[in-house]
N, C-alpha and C positions, 0 to 999 in steps of 0.2 A: 525815233528818228532825228536826224539836225537837220533842222530850216536846208542851208545850205547843197541839202538834197534834192531837192525837191525837183517839182517839173516846172520848166516852159520857163528856167534860168539862165537870165544875160549877161553874157558880156561885150570885150567890144577889140576887135582887132589892133594890135599892137601893132607889129610889123609882119614885112616875107618871116620865112625858118629861107635861110641864106648863108651864104662864111663868105670868105674876101672877095671871090671873086664872081660867085652866082647863089644868082638869088633866083630860089622857086616860085613860081606864081600858084600852083596848083596847094602848098602845105602855109599856111599864116598859123600865126601866134596870139592865143586867145588868150586874157585878163578877164576872170571872170569875181563876180563883187560874194564877197564868201570865202574866202578859198584863197589861204594864205600858208599853206605846207604842200610837198609834193606827195605826201600822202593821201589825202584828199583831189590833189590833183591826177589822181592815179590812179583812184577812188569811177570819176568823169571816163576812161578808155571804151568805147564802140560807140559812148551815144552820139547822134547825129547830133548837127549842127548844122543849121542854115540862114543865110542871110541874101536879105532883099535888097534889090538895088529902091534908090529913093529915085522920085518923077515919076511924067503919067503913065508909063511901060510898069508895070509892077518884076521886073525882075527875080528870081529866086532860082539863087545855086545854093546846092546842098552836098552834107557831107557827113565826116565821123574826126572823133578824135581819137592824136593817134596814142596818144603818149602824155606823160608832164616837159615839162622845158623850166631847166631848171630845182632851186630846191625855194623860190618863193611861189609855186603856184601859179605859175601860165599856163598853159596847151594846145599840143599843138593840134594841129583838122587840118586833115586831106580833105579838096574838094575835090567832086567833077572837073571841073574845069577849072583851070586859074581867073581869079577875082583881079576886079583889075586896078588898077594904082585907087580911084577916088574912095574905094571900099575900108582905105585902111581911118582906123578911127571912127569907125562905126560902127553899130550895134546889130547884136546874130542875137538867136537863138535857141539854146540846146537845152532838149528834149528830158 
């Protein structure tokens, strides 16, 4: 089995998923180290994703990978509730 498919992977939130006029706060685009093709990104579909807030009160918001975004290996993830703007650029864990 390839190294990129192991448990406990880390990713970085790149941006909200959205269009020119509308942003979806509960959908995020995530960049994962070691994933550079659409096929590898599609293999992660359905995996749970967790974002933990920084600071004294640790709040965890969970979601799941819903599919690939583009051909460069980005993935879309839908969270149970919207993530704050401060989450952009922060790390998420993928089971």
